[in-house]
LUMRO-370922 format. One record per residue (C-alpha): x, y, z; residue number from 0. Coordinates in nm, 2 decimals. Layout:
BEGIN
      x      y      z   k
      X      Y      Z NUM
...
//
This chain:
BEGIN
      x      y      z   k
   7.42   8.71   1.90   0
   7.30   9.00   1.71   1
   7.53   9.30   1.69   2
   7.29   9.52   1.88   3
   7.27   9.29   2.18   4
   7.51   9.35   2.48   5
   7.57   9.11   2.76   6
   7.53   9.39   3.02   7
   7.17   9.44   2.90   8
   7.10   9.06   2.90   9
   7.29   8.95   3.22  10
   7.31   9.26   3.43  11
   7.61   9.38   3.62  12
   7.58   9.19   3.95  13
   7.75   8.86   4.00  14
   7.53   8.59   4.15  15
   7.49   8.21   4.18  16
   7.46   8.19   3.80  17
   7.69   8.47   3.68  18
   8.06   8.51   3.74  19
   8.29   8.79   3.61  20
   8.67   8.78   3.57  21
   8.89   9.06   3.45  22
   9.12   8.83   3.26  23
   9.22   8.47   3.19  24
   9.52   8.48   3.42  25
   9.48   8.19   3.66  26
   9.34   7.88   3.48  27
   9.27   7.70   3.81  28
   9.05   7.98   3.93  29
   8.86   7.98   3.61  30
   8.83   7.61   3.61  31
   8.68   7.62   3.96  32
   8.43   7.88   3.84  33
   8.33   7.68   3.54  34
   8.29   7.37   3.76  35
   8.07   7.56   4.01  36
   7.84   7.69   3.74  37
   7.82   7.35   3.57  38
   7.73   7.18   3.90  39
   7.42   7.41   3.92  40
   7.37   7.36   4.29  41
   7.12   7.65   4.28  42
   6.91   7.47   4.03  43
   6.91   7.76   3.79  44
   7.01   7.56   3.48  45
   7.39   7.64   3.49  46
   7.53   7.99   3.45  47
   7.75   8.23   3.26  48
   8.11   8.31   3.30  49
   8.23   8.64   3.15  50
   8.60   8.73   3.11  51
   8.67   9.10   3.05  52
   8.45   9.23   3.33  53
   8.56   9.34   3.68  54
   8.38   9.21   3.99  55
   8.19   9.54   4.01  56
   8.05   9.49   3.66  57
   8.26   9.74   3.48  58
   8.43   9.63   3.15  59
   8.81   9.56   3.15  60
   9.01   9.54   2.83  61
   9.05   9.17   2.72  62
   9.18   8.97   2.43  63
   8.90   8.80   2.23  64
   9.12   8.65   1.97  65
   9.06   8.29   1.84  66
   9.37   8.18   2.04  67
   9.23   8.32   2.36  68
   8.89   8.16   2.30  69
   9.05   7.82   2.24  70
   9.26   7.86   2.55  71
   8.95   7.94   2.75  72
   8.75   7.65   2.60  73
   9.04   7.40   2.68  74
   8.99   7.46   3.05  75
   8.71   7.20   3.05  76
   8.95   6.95   2.89  77
   9.24   6.99   3.14  78
   9.12   6.68   3.32  79
   9.05   6.87   3.64  80
   8.67   6.89   3.58  81
   8.50   6.55   3.56  82
   8.26   6.48   3.41  83
   8.35   6.74   3.15  84
   8.08   7.00   3.13  85
   7.93   7.12   2.80  86
   8.03   7.48   2.75  87
   8.01   7.73   2.46  88
   8.28   8.00   2.45  89
   8.23   8.31   2.23  90
   8.35   8.66   2.18  91
   8.08   8.91   2.29  92
   8.03   9.27   2.39  93
   7.98   9.39   2.75  94
   7.89   9.76   2.80  95
   8.02   9.81   2.44  96
   8.36   9.65   2.51  97
   8.50   9.32   2.40  98
   8.45   9.03   2.64  99
   8.46   8.65   2.63 100
   8.16   8.45   2.76 101
   8.09   8.09   2.83 102
   7.75   7.94   2.88 103
//
């Protein structure tokens, strides 16, 4: 992603069937369910995006985007609770100018 791009401008600030916000990586089971739902693509939209570091109302929330956090987030797909394992890409991004983690 180019430095001038911001996820808020690309994805918007409203959750929907292909966009989910979470303030923090606190409850792995909740995040796993969200990743699973987006991977199932029941709406037929080609999957979706999961962004950590954004409150449900679309405002940024301070979050850790360290390599350790990104690895922890990516490991959710390998916990054995989501089968078959979805293909996800986890990255550190910007949302409204603040640090956020995203998976697509």
